[in-house]
C-alpha positions in Angstrom: 157.7 -35.5 -65.4 155.0 -38.1 -64.9 153.5 -38.9 -68.3 155.2 -40.2 -71.5 157.0 -37.6 -73.6 155.8 -37.3 -77.2 158.8 -37.0 -79.6 159.3 -33.9 -81.6 158.8 -35.3 -85.1 160.5 -32.3 -86.7 163.8 -33.5 -85.1 163.4 -37.0 -86.7 165.2 -37.9 -89.8 164.5 -41.3 -91.5 166.6 -43.0 -94.2 166.0 -46.3 -95.9 168.8 -48.8 -96.4 169.0 -52.3 -97.6 168.3 -54.9 -94.9 170.8 -57.5 -94.0 170.2 -61.2 -93.5 168.2 -63.8 -95.4 165.4 -62.8 -97.9 166.7 -63.8 -101.3 166.5 -61.4 -104.2 164.0 -59.2 -102.5 166.6 -58.1 -99.9 169.1 -57.3 -102.6 166.9 -54.9 -104.6 164.8 -53.0 -102.0 165.7 -50.6 -99.3 163.2 -51.8 -96.7 165.3 -51.3 -93.5 164.8 -47.9 -91.7 167.4 -45.9 -89.8 165.8 -43.2 -87.6 167.9 -40.4 -86.3 166.5 -38.3 -83.5 168.6 -35.2 -82.9 168.1 -34.1 -79.3 169.7 -30.7 -80.1 167.0 -29.9 -82.6 164.1 -30.7 -80.3 161.8 -27.7 -79.8 161.2 -28.4 -76.1 164.4 -29.8 -74.6 164.2 -32.7 -72.3 164.4 -32.1 -68.5 167.9 -32.9 -67.2 166.9 -36.0 -65.2 165.0 -37.4 -68.2 167.9 -36.7 -70.5 170.3 -38.5 -68.1 168.1 -41.5 -67.9 167.8 -41.5 -71.8 171.6 -41.5 -72.1 171.8 -44.6 -69.9 169.0 -46.4 -71.6 170.2 -45.6 -75.1 173.8 -46.6 -74.5 175.8 -46.8 -77.7 172.7 -45.8 -79.8 173.3 -42.2 -78.7 176.2 -40.5 -80.4 178.5 -37.8 -78.9 176.5 -35.2 -80.9 173.3 -36.2 -79.1 171.8 -38.0 -82.0 169.8 -41.1 -81.1 170.0 -43.7 -83.9 167.5 -46.5 -84.0 167.3 -49.1 -86.8 164.7 -51.7 -87.8 165.0 -54.2 -90.7 162.9 -57.0 -89.3 160.0 -56.8 -91.8 160.0 -57.1 -95.6 157.8 -54.0 -95.7 159.4 -50.6 -95.4 156.2 -49.2 -93.8 156.1 -51.9 -91.1 159.8 -51.2 -90.3 159.1 -47.5 -90.2 156.1 -48.0 -87.9 158.1 -50.2 -85.6 161.1 -47.9 -85.3 158.8 -45.0 -84.5 157.2 -47.1 -81.7 160.6 -47.9 -80.3 161.4 -44.2 -80.1 158.2 -43.5 -78.3 158.8 -46.4 -75.8 162.4 -45.4 -75.2 161.3 -41.8 -74.4 158.5 -43.1 -72.2 160.9 -45.3 -70.2 163.3 -42.3 -69.8 160.4 -40.1 -68.6 159.4 -42.6 -65.9 161.2 -41.8 -62.7 162.3 -45.0 -61.0 161.1 -45.5 -57.4 164.1 -45.1 -55.0 165.1 -48.3 -53.3 164.9 -48.2 -49.6 167.5 -50.6 -48.1 166.1 -53.0 -45.6 167.6 -55.3 -43.0 167.0 -59.0 -42.6 164.4 -59.9 -40.1 164.8 -62.0 -37.0 163.4 -65.2 -38.7 165.8 -64.8 -41.6 168.8 -64.5 -39.2 167.8 -67.6 -37.3 167.3 -69.6 -40.5 170.7 -68.5 -41.7 172.4 -69.5 -38.5 170.6 -72.8 -38.3 171.7 -73.7 -41.8 175.3 -72.7 -40.9 175.2 -75.0 -37.9 173.7 -77.9 -39.9 176.5 -77.4 -42.6 179.2 -77.3 -39.8 177.8 -80.5 -38.4 178.0 -82.3 -41.7 181.6 -81.1 -42.1 182.6 -82.2 -38.6 181.3 -85.7 -39.3 183.7 -86.0 -42.3 186.8 -85.3 -40.2 188.9 -88.2 -38.9 188.4 -89.0 -35.2 190.8 -87.3 -32.9 193.0 -89.3 -30.4 
């Protein structure tokens, strides 16, 4: 898949919780933090297998054993800003999973690199040999 994957918003569940951290009384009385749950089993068009595997790696501990991706945001005082940001994170995460990484082609060091390495080894050996006590 070449382009970004648009999330199936019917599989998204949002809940609002109290944010942690500083903020005074405002934090204690408003539920401004957002917890987004994206259930991959409820998605209408399931993700292709390679995309799903890359998503599992990228999500790490944010993906539960039941294939529910949990993203949280409580950075802003506004519930709407947190909601917007957590949705953007979901879109970016799916876009990164949809991008197929370019395979690495192993290369060998060139002739110049080999010469430089051997020259530096000789130079280092010369330094070390000067530190030795003279032989009889």
